[in-house]
CHARMM-style PDB file with segment names, atoms N, HN, CA, C and O in Angstrom:
ATOM      1  N   UNK     1       1.010  -1.340  -0.092  1.00  0.00      PROA
ATOM      2  CA  UNK     1       0.029  -0.602   0.056  1.00  0.00      PROA
ATOM      3  C   UNK     1       1.259   1.261   0.116  1.00  0.00      PROA
ATOM      4  O   UNK     1       0.930   2.218  -0.585  1.00  0.00      PROA
ATOM      5  N   UNK     2       1.956   1.295   0.632  1.00  0.00      PROA
ATOM      6  HN  UNK     2       2.224   0.517   1.202  1.00  0.00      PROA
ATOM      7  CA  UNK     2       2.976   2.550   0.649  1.00  0.00      PROA
ATOM      8  C   UNK     2       3.493   2.462  -0.365  1.00  0.00      PROA
ATOM      9  O   UNK     2       4.122   3.469  -0.690  1.00  0.00      PROA
ATOM     10  N   UNK     3       3.509   1.201  -1.423  1.00  0.00      PROA
ATOM     11  HN  UNK     3       2.998   0.384  -1.159  1.00  0.00      PROA
ATOM     12  CA  UNK     3       4.354   1.881  -2.551  1.00  0.00      PROA
ATOM     13  C   UNK     3       3.397   2.368  -3.382  1.00  0.00      PROA
ATOM     14  O   UNK     3       3.886   3.125  -4.220  1.00  0.00      PROA
ATOM     15  N   UNK     4       2.153   2.218  -3.481  1.00  0.00      PROA
ATOM     16  HN  UNK     4       1.755   1.603  -2.800  1.00  0.00      PROA
ATOM     17  CA  UNK     4       1.080   2.953  -3.978  1.00  0.00      PROA
ATOM     18  C   UNK     4       1.351   4.359  -3.934  1.00  0.00      PROA
ATOM     19  O   UNK     4       1.662   5.222  -4.756  1.00  0.00      PROA
ATOM     20  N   UNK     5       1.158   4.310  -2.855  1.00  0.00      PROA
ATOM     21  HN  UNK     5       0.905   3.609  -2.187  1.00  0.00      PROA
ATOM     22  CA  UNK     5       1.019   5.732  -2.387  1.00  0.00      PROA
ATOM     23  C   UNK     5       2.236   6.747  -2.809  1.00  0.00      PROA
ATOM     24  O   UNK     5       2.065   7.828  -3.372  1.00  0.00      PROA
ATOM     25  N   UNK     6       3.263   6.291  -2.498  1.00  0.00      PROA
ATOM     26  HN  UNK     6       3.402   5.412  -2.041  1.00  0.00      PROA
ATOM     27  CA  UNK     6       4.374   6.453  -3.057  1.00  0.00      PROA
ATOM     28  C   UNK     6       4.973   6.565  -4.772  1.00  0.00      PROA
ATOM     29  O   UNK     6       5.938   7.228  -5.151  1.00  0.00      PROA
ATOM     30  N   UNK     7       3.935   5.577  -5.731  1.00  0.00      PROA
ATOM     31  HN  UNK     7       3.151   5.039  -5.423  1.00  0.00      PROA
ATOM     32  CA  UNK     7       4.042   5.929  -6.909  1.00  0.00      PROA
ATOM     33  C   UNK     7       3.251   7.135  -7.357  1.00  0.00      PROA
ATOM     34  O   UNK     7       3.601   7.989  -8.171  1.00  0.00      PROA
ATOM     35  N   UNK     8       1.763   7.026  -6.463  1.00  0.00      PROA
ATOM     36  HN  UNK     8       1.479   6.332  -5.801  1.00  0.00      PROA
ATOM     37  CA  UNK     8       1.027   8.096  -6.821  1.00  0.00      PROA
ATOM     38  C   UNK     8       1.297   9.923  -6.805  1.00  0.00      PROA
ATOM     39  O   UNK     8       0.873  10.883  -7.448  1.00  0.00      PROA
ATOM     40  N   UNK     9       2.411   9.655  -5.476  1.00  0.00      PROA
ATOM     41  HN  UNK     9       2.756   8.875  -4.954  1.00  0.00      PROA
ATOM     42  CA  UNK     9       3.071  10.783  -4.440  1.00  0.00      PROA
ATOM     43  C   UNK     9       3.976  11.429  -5.989  1.00  0.00      PROA
ATOM     44  O   UNK     9       3.751  12.448  -6.644  1.00  0.00      PROA
ATOM     45  N   UNK    10       4.704  10.681  -6.119  1.00  0.00      PROA
ATOM     46  HN  UNK    10       4.887   9.854  -5.588  1.00  0.00      PROA
ATOM     47  CA  UNK    10       6.513  10.809  -6.643  1.00  0.00      PROA
ATOM     48  C   UNK    10       5.701  11.528  -8.119  1.00  0.00      PROA
ATOM     49  O   UNK    10       6.021  12.636  -8.549  1.00  0.00      PROA
ATOM     50  N   UNK    11       4.171  10.294  -9.019  1.00  0.00      PROA
ATOM     51  HN  UNK    11       3.911   9.394  -8.670  1.00  0.00      PROA
ATOM     52  CA  UNK    11       3.405  11.247 -10.401  1.00  0.00      PROA
ATOM     53  C   UNK    11       3.350  12.666 -10.168  1.00  0.00      PROA
ATOM     54  O   UNK    11       3.834  13.592 -10.819  1.00  0.00      PROA
ATOM     55  N   UNK    12       2.658  12.659  -9.101  1.00  0.00      PROA
ATOM     56  HN  UNK    12       2.264  11.907  -8.572  1.00  0.00      PROA
ATOM     57  CA  UNK    12       2.000  14.086  -8.801  1.00  0.00      PROA
ATOM     58  C   UNK    12       3.418  15.228  -8.908  1.00  0.00      PROA
ATOM     59  O   UNK    12       3.519  16.033  -9.833  1.00  0.00      PROA
ATOM     60  N   UNK    13       4.180  15.138  -8.070  1.00  0.00      PROA
ATOM     61  HN  UNK    13       4.098  14.484  -7.318  1.00  0.00      PROA
ATOM     62  CA  UNK    13       5.404  15.833  -7.902  1.00  0.00      PROA
ATOM     63  C   UNK    13       5.994  15.984  -9.381  1.00  0.00      PROA
ATOM     64  O   UNK    13       6.493  17.060  -9.710  1.00  0.00      PROA
ATOM     65  N   UNK    14       5.931  14.758 -10.401  1.00  0.00      PROA
ATOM     66  HN  UNK    14       5.526  13.884 -10.133  1.00  0.00      PROA
ATOM     67  CA  UNK    14       6.291  15.310 -11.486  1.00  0.00      PROA
ATOM     68  C   UNK    14       5.623  15.987 -12.321  1.00  0.00      PROA
ATOM     69  O   UNK    14       6.137  16.828 -13.059  1.00  0.00      PROA
ATOM     70  N   UNK    15       4.690  15.767 -12.305  1.00  0.00      PROA
ATOM     71  HN  UNK    15       4.273  15.084 -11.706  1.00  0.00      PROA
ATOM     72  CA  UNK    15       3.451  15.984 -13.312  1.00  0.00      PROA
ATOM     73  C   UNK    15       3.428  18.266 -12.724  1.00  0.00      PROA
ATOM     74  O   UNK    15       3.346  19.108 -13.619  1.00  0.00      PROA
ATOM     75  N   UNK    16       3.514  18.678 -11.247  1.00  0.00      PROA
ATOM     76  HN  UNK    16       3.580  17.994 -10.520  1.00  0.00      PROA
ATOM     77  CA  UNK    16       4.047  19.821 -11.022  1.00  0.00      PROA
ATOM     78  C   UNK    16       5.109  20.330 -11.407  1.00  0.00      PROA
ATOM     79  O   UNK    16       5.161  21.363 -12.076  1.00  0.00      PROA
ATOM     80  N   UNK    17       6.350  19.488 -10.930  1.00  0.00      PROA
ATOM     81  HN  UNK    17       6.308  18.649 -10.387  1.00  0.00      PROA
ATOM     82  CA  UNK    17       7.586  20.263 -11.396  1.00  0.00      PROA
ATOM     83  C   UNK    17       7.683  20.580 -13.058  1.00  0.00      PROA
ATOM     84  O   UNK    17       8.101  21.658 -13.482  1.00  0.00      PROA
ATOM     85  N   UNK    18       7.157  19.287 -14.081  1.00  0.00      PROA
ATOM     86  HN  UNK    18       6.817  18.412 -13.737  1.00  0.00      PROA
ATOM     87  CA  UNK    18       6.812  19.705 -15.685  1.00  0.00      PROA
ATOM     88  C   UNK    18       6.337  21.255 -15.480  1.00  0.00      PROA
ATOM     89  O   UNK    18       7.029  22.232 -15.766  1.00  0.00      PROA
ATOM     90  N   UNK    19       4.783  21.293 -14.829  1.00  0.00      PROA
ATOM     91  HN  UNK    19       4.221  20.499 -14.596  1.00  0.00      PROA
ATOM     92  CA  UNK    19       4.260  22.238 -15.535  1.00  0.00      PROA
ATOM     93  C   UNK    19       4.739  24.028 -14.921  1.00  0.00      PROA
ATOM     94  O   UNK    19       4.336  25.076 -15.425  1.00  0.00      PROA
ATOM     95  N   UNK    20       5.520  23.912 -13.933  1.00  0.00      PROA
ATOM     96  HN  UNK    20       5.847  23.060 -13.524  1.00  0.00      PROA
ATOM     97  CA  UNK    20       6.163  25.172 -13.455  1.00  0.00      PROA
ATOM     98  C   UNK    20       7.533  25.329 -14.488  1.00  0.00      PROA
ATOM     99  O   UNK    20       8.092  26.417 -14.620  1.00  0.00      PROA
ATOM    100  N   UNK    21       7.975  24.129 -15.176  1.00  0.00      PROA
ATOM    101  HN  UNK    21       7.521  23.245 -15.069  1.00  0.00      PROA
ATOM    102  CA  UNK    21       9.363  24.184 -16.345  1.00  0.00      PROA
ATOM    103  C   UNK    21       8.490  24.687 -17.255  1.00  0.00      PROA
ATOM    104  O   UNK    21       9.119  25.189 -18.186  1.00  0.00      PROA
ATOM    105  N   UNK    22       7.114  24.786 -17.413  1.00  0.00      PROA
ATOM    106  HN  UNK    22       6.603  24.379 -16.656  1.00  0.00      PROA
ATOM    107  CA  UNK    22       6.576  24.798 -18.889  1.00  0.00      PROA
ATOM    108  C   UNK    22       6.892  23.848 -20.411  1.00  0.00      PROA
ATOM    109  O   UNK    22       7.010  24.031 -21.623  1.00  0.00      PROA
ATOM    110  N   UNK    23       6.924  22.845 -19.485  1.00  0.00      PROA
ATOM    111  HN  UNK    23       6.828  22.696 -18.501  1.00  0.00      PROA
ATOM    112  CA  UNK    23       6.625  21.854 -20.518  1.00  0.00      PROA
ATOM    113  C   UNK    23       5.360  21.089 -21.233  1.00  0.00      PROA
ATOM    114  O   UNK    23       4.214  21.079 -20.785  1.00  0.00      PROA
ATOM    115  N   UNK    24       5.719  20.575 -22.201  1.00  0.00      PROA
ATOM    116  HN  UNK    24       6.650  20.582 -22.565  1.00  0.00      PROA
ATOM    117  CA  UNK    24       4.248  20.045 -23.161  1.00  0.00      PROA
ATOM    118  C   UNK    24       3.888  18.691 -22.359  1.00  0.00      PROA
ATOM    119  O   UNK    24       4.371  18.216 -21.331  1.00  0.00      PROA
ATOM    120  N   UNK    25       2.847  18.243 -23.224  1.00  0.00      PROA
ATOM    121  HN  UNK    25       2.454  18.629 -24.059  1.00  0.00      PROA
ATOM    122  CA  UNK    25       2.805  17.133 -23.269  1.00  0.00      PROA
ATOM    123  C   UNK    25       3.418  15.896 -22.283  1.00  0.00      PROA
ATOM    124  O   UNK    25       3.216  15.462 -21.149  1.00  0.00      PROA
ATOM    125  N   UNK    26       4.342  15.591 -23.499  1.00  0.00      PROA
ATOM    126  HN  UNK    26       4.506  15.943 -24.420  1.00  0.00      PROA
ATOM    127  CA  UNK    26       5.260  14.672 -23.459  1.00  0.00      PROA
ATOM    128  C   UNK    26       6.380  14.451 -22.569  1.00  0.00      PROA
ATOM    129  O   UNK    26       7.016  13.437 -22.283  1.00  0.00      PROA
ATOM    130  N   UNK    27       6.484  16.052 -22.087  1.00  0.00      PROA
ATOM    131  HN  UNK    27       5.968  16.876 -22.319  1.00  0.00      PROA
ATOM    132  CA  UNK    27       7.342  16.343 -20.544  1.00  0.00      PROA
ATOM    133  C   UNK    27       6.643  16.138 -19.880  1.00  0.00      PROA
ATOM    134  O   UNK    27       7.023  15.030 -19.502  1.00  0.00      PROA
ATOM    135  N   UNK    28       5.444  16.430 -19.133  1.00  0.00      PROA
ATOM    136  HN  UNK    28       5.135  17.330 -19.440  1.00  0.00      PROA
ATOM    137  CA  UNK    28       4.253  16.223 -18.495  1.00  0.00      PROA
ATOM    138  C   UNK    28       4.249  14.665 -18.019  1.00  0.00      PROA
ATOM    139  O   UNK    28       3.951  14.338 -16.870  1.00  0.00      PROA
ATOM    140  N   UNK    29       4.667  13.613 -19.186  1.00  0.00      PROA
ATOM    141  HN  UNK    29       4.909  13.879 -20.119  1.00  0.00      PROA
ATOM    142  CA  UNK    29       4.624  12.429 -18.925  1.00  0.00      PROA
ATOM    143  C   UNK    29       5.775  11.675 -18.585  1.00  0.00      PROA
ATOM    144  O   UNK    29       5.785  10.518 -18.167  1.00  0.00      PROA
ATOM    145  N   UNK    30       6.869  12.513 -18.825  1.00  0.00      PROA
ATOM    146  HN  UNK    30       6.860  13.454 -19.165  1.00  0.00      PROA
ATOM    147  CA  UNK    30       7.812  11.876 -18.839  1.00  0.00      PROA
ATOM    148  C   UNK    30       7.845  11.886 -16.796  1.00  0.00      PROA
ATOM    149  O   UNK    30       7.675  11.090 -15.874  1.00  0.00      PROA
ATOM    150  N   UNK    31       8.229  13.564 -17.036  1.00  0.00      PROA
ATOM    151  HN  UNK    31       8.368  14.211 -17.785  1.00  0.00      PROA
ATOM    152  CA  UNK    31       8.406  13.605 -15.299  1.00  0.00      PROA
ATOM    153  C   UNK    31       7.655  12.643 -14.578  1.00  0.00      PROA
ATOM    154  O   UNK    31       8.275  11.921 -13.797  1.00  0.00      PROA
ATOM    155  N   UNK    32       6.449  12.505 -14.699  1.00  0.00      PROA
ATOM    156  HN  UNK    32       5.945  13.091 -15.334  1.00  0.00      PROA
ATOM    157  CA  UNK    32       5.430  12.028 -14.097  1.00  0.00      PROA
ATOM    158  C   UNK    32       5.725  10.202 -13.484  1.00  0.00      PROA
ATOM    159  O   UNK    32       5.685   9.646 -12.387  1.00  0.00      PROA
ATOM    160  N   UNK    33       6.049   9.729 -15.062  1.00  0.00      PROA
ATOM    161  HN  UNK    33       6.081  10.181 -15.954  1.00  0.00      PROA
ATOM    162  CA  UNK    33       6.759   8.257 -15.159  1.00  0.00      PROA
ATOM    163  C   UNK    33       8.462   8.082 -14.255  1.00  0.00      PROA
ATOM    164  O   UNK    33       8.990   7.062 -13.812  1.00  0.00      PROA
ATOM    165  N   UNK    34       8.829   9.169 -14.249  1.00  0.00      PROA
ATOM    166  HN  UNK    34       8.400   9.997 -14.609  1.00  0.00      PROA
ATOM    167  CA  UNK    34      10.193   9.107 -13.529  1.00  0.00      PROA
ATOM    168  C   UNK    34       9.541   9.156 -12.122  1.00  0.00      PROA
ATOM    169  O   UNK    34       9.681   8.197 -11.363  1.00  0.00      PROA
ATOM    170  N   UNK    35       8.969  10.039 -11.829  1.00  0.00      PROA
ATOM    171  HN  UNK    35       8.856  10.818 -12.446  1.00  0.00      PROA
ATOM    172  CA  UNK    35       8.375  10.550 -10.440  1.00  0.00      PROA
ATOM    173  C   UNK    35       7.579   9.359  -9.913  1.00  0.00      PROA
ATOM    174  O   UNK    35       7.538   9.178  -8.696  1.00  0.00      PROA
ATOM    175  N   UNK    36       7.080   8.714 -10.568  1.00  0.00      PROA
ATOM    176  HN  UNK    36       7.113   8.861 -11.557  1.00  0.00      PROA
ATOM    177  CA  UNK    36       6.098   7.307  -9.966  1.00  0.00      PROA
ATOM    178  C   UNK    36       6.909   6.508  -9.730  1.00  0.00      PROA
ATOM    179  O   UNK    36       6.875   5.757  -8.755  1.00  0.00      PROA
ATOM    180  N   UNK    37       8.042   6.544 -10.849  1.00  0.00      PROA
ATOM    181  HN  UNK    37       8.070   7.154 -11.641  1.00  0.00      PROA
ATOM    182  CA  UNK    37       9.029   4.569 -10.673  1.00  0.00      PROA
ATOM    183  C   UNK    37       9.942   5.328  -9.080  1.00  0.00      PROA
ATOM    184  O   UNK    37       9.931   4.708  -8.017  1.00  0.00      PROA
ATOM    185  N   UNK    38      10.506   6.418  -9.198  1.00  0.00      PROA
ATOM    186  HN  UNK    38      10.515   6.922 -10.062  1.00  0.00      PROA
ATOM    187  CA  UNK    38      11.015   7.074  -7.988  1.00  0.00      PROA
ATOM    188  C   UNK    38      10.162   6.743  -6.410  1.00  0.00      PROA
ATOM    189  O   UNK    38      10.633   6.157  -5.435  1.00  0.00      PROA
ATOM    190  N   UNK    39       9.160   7.172  -6.524  1.00  0.00      PROA
ATOM    191  HN  UNK    39       8.778   7.648  -7.316  1.00  0.00      PROA
ATOM    192  CA  UNK    39       8.385   7.241  -5.096  1.00  0.00      PROA
ATOM    193  C   UNK    39       8.262   6.137  -5.369  1.00  0.00      PROA
ATOM    194  O   UNK    39       9.311   5.681  -4.914  1.00  0.00      PROA
ATOM    195  N   UNK    40       7.540   5.007  -5.956  1.00  0.00      PROA
ATOM    196  HN  UNK    40       6.688   5.378  -6.326  1.00  0.00      PROA
ATOM    197  CA  UNK    40       7.592   3.876  -5.481  1.00  0.00      PROA
ATOM    198  C   UNK    40       8.557   2.896  -5.013  1.00  0.00      PROA
ATOM    199  O   UNK    40       8.339   1.879  -4.354  1.00  0.00      PROA
ATOM    200  N   UNK    41       9.597   3.330  -5.429  1.00  0.00      PROA
ATOM    201  HN  UNK    41       9.774   4.155  -5.965  1.00  0.00      PROA
ATOM    202  CA  UNK    41      11.316   2.807  -5.456  1.00  0.00      PROA
ATOM    203  C   UNK    41      11.066   3.172  -3.510  1.00  0.00      PROA
ATOM    204  O   UNK    41      10.850   2.339  -2.630  1.00  0.00      PROA
ATOM    205  N   UNK    42      11.212   4.794  -3.362  1.00  0.00      PROA
ATOM    206  HN  UNK    42      11.388   5.470  -4.077  1.00  0.00      PROA
ATOM    207  CA  UNK    42      11.147   4.883  -1.461  1.00  0.00      PROA
ATOM    208  C   UNK    42      10.053   4.091  -1.222  1.00  0.00      PROA
ATOM    209  O   UNK    42      10.152   3.177  -0.404  1.00  0.00      PROA
ATOM    210  N   UNK    43       8.930   4.315  -1.859  1.00  0.00      PROA
ATOM    211  HN  UNK    43       8.849   5.058  -2.524  1.00  0.00      PROA
ATOM    212  CA  UNK    43       7.847   3.141  -1.134  1.00  0.00      PROA
ATOM    213  C   UNK    43       8.233   1.895  -0.672  1.00  0.00      PROA
ATOM    214  O   UNK    43       8.149   1.424   0.462  1.00  0.00      PROA
ATOM    215  N   UNK    44       8.586   1.511  -1.506  1.00  0.00      PROA
ATOM    216  HN  UNK    44       8.655   1.894  -2.427  1.00  0.00      PROA
ATOM    217  CA  UNK    44       9.171   0.102  -1.321  1.00  0.00      PROA
ATOM    218  C   UNK    44      10.400  -0.446  -0.213  1.00  0.00      PROA
ATOM    219  O   UNK    44      10.517  -1.579   0.253  1.00  0.00      PROA
ATOM    220  N   UNK    45      11.341   0.871   0.055  1.00  0.00      PROA
ATOM    221  HN  UNK    45      11.247   1.792  -0.324  1.00  0.00      PROA
ATOM    222  CA  UNK    45      12.147   0.684   0.859  1.00  0.00      PROA
ATOM    223  C   UNK    45      11.445   0.844   2.106  1.00  0.00      PROA
ATOM    224  O   UNK    45      12.020   0.047   2.847  1.00  0.00      PROA
ATOM    225  N   UNK    46      10.900   1.182   2.504  1.00  0.00      PROA
ATOM    226  HN  UNK    46      10.432   1.829   1.902  1.00  0.00      PROA
ATOM    227  CA  UNK    46      10.296   2.374   3.664  1.00  0.00      PROA
ATOM    228  C   UNK    46       9.614   1.161   4.225  1.00  0.00      PROA
ATOM    229  O   UNK    46       9.822   0.841   5.395  1.00  0.00      PROA
ATOM    230  N   UNK    47       8.681   0.358   3.327  1.00  0.00      PROA
ATOM    231  HN  UNK    47       8.512   0.618   2.376  1.00  0.00      PROA
ATOM    232  CA  UNK    47       7.880  -1.150   3.410  1.00  0.00      PROA
ATOM    233  C   UNK    47       9.009  -2.365   3.706  1.00  0.00      PROA
ATOM    234  O   UNK    47       8.918  -3.439   4.300  1.00  0.00      PROA
ATOM    235  N   UNK    48       9.673  -1.959   3.290  1.00  0.00      PROA
ATOM    236  HN  UNK    48       9.748  -1.086   2.807  1.00  0.00      PROA
ATOM    237  CA  UNK    48      10.761  -3.052   3.660  1.00  0.00      PROA
ATOM    238  C   UNK    48      11.260  -2.802   5.203  1.00  0.00      PROA
ATOM    239  O   UNK    48      11.184  -3.706   6.035  1.00  0.00      PROA
ATOM    240  N   UNK    49      11.917  -1.150   5.602  1.00  0.00      PROA
ATOM    241  HN  UNK    49      11.978  -0.416   4.926  1.00  0.00      PROA
ATOM    242  CA  UNK    49      12.150  -1.103   6.960  1.00  0.00      PROA
ATOM    243  C   UNK    49      11.521  -1.453   7.618  1.00  0.00      PROA
ATOM    244  O   UNK    49      12.114  -1.801   8.639  1.00  0.00      PROA
ATOM    245  N   UNK    50      10.030  -1.660   7.674  1.00  0.00      PROA
ATOM    246  HN  UNK    50       9.549  -1.377   6.844  1.00  0.00      PROA
ATOM    247  CA  UNK    50       9.070  -1.189   8.332  1.00  0.00      PROA
ATOM    248  C   UNK    50       9.010  -3.031   9.001  1.00  0.00      PROA
ATOM    249  O   UNK    50       9.263  -3.455  10.129  1.00  0.00      PROA
ATOM    250  N   UNK    51       8.604  -3.704   7.843  1.00  0.00      PROA
ATOM    251  HN  UNK    51       8.399  -3.361   6.927  1.00  0.00      PROA
ATOM    252  CA  UNK    51       8.715  -4.995   7.743  1.00  0.00      PROA
ATOM    253  C   UNK    51      10.040  -4.930   8.783  1.00  0.00      PROA
ATOM    254  O   UNK    51       9.806  -4.522   9.921  1.00  0.00      PROA
ATOM    255  N   UNK    52      11.286  -5.276   8.478  1.00  0.00      PROA
ATOM    256  HN  UNK    52      11.477  -5.607   7.554  1.00  0.00      PROA
ATOM    257  CA  UNK    52      12.658  -5.124   9.151  1.00  0.00      PROA
ATOM    258  C   UNK    52      12.162  -5.473  10.636  1.00  0.00      PROA
ATOM    259  O   UNK    52      12.099  -6.446  11.387  1.00  0.00      PROA
ATOM    260  N   UNK    53      11.824  -4.010  10.618  1.00  0.00      PROA
ATOM    261  HN  UNK    53      11.875  -3.219  10.008  1.00  0.00      PROA
ATOM    262  CA  UNK    53      11.284  -3.194  12.619  1.00  0.00      PROA
ATOM    263  C   UNK    53      10.212  -4.161  13.393  1.00  0.00      PROA
ATOM    264  O   UNK    53      10.338  -4.493  14.572  1.00  0.00      PROA
ATOM    265  N   UNK    54       9.159  -4.549  12.553  1.00  0.00      PROA
ATOM    266  HN  UNK    54       9.057  -4.279  11.596  1.00  0.00      PROA
ATOM    267  CA  UNK    54       8.174  -5.009  13.386  1.00  0.00      PROA
ATOM    268  C   UNK    54       8.389  -6.748  13.343  1.00  0.00      PROA
ATOM    269  OT1 UNK    54       7.646  -7.478  13.999  1.00  0.00      PROA
TER     270      UNK     54
END
């Protein structure tokens, strides 16, 4: 669940970042994809960390 939330938050961050830089549709899609991947990876590491602690 944390991975999905991280991916969504990362994609939203990517879209916002691209729009601030006046990107076109392709730029927005690329930034959203990269942000989603990074957010998902961070969520994965957080999930693994939580599982190790518990």
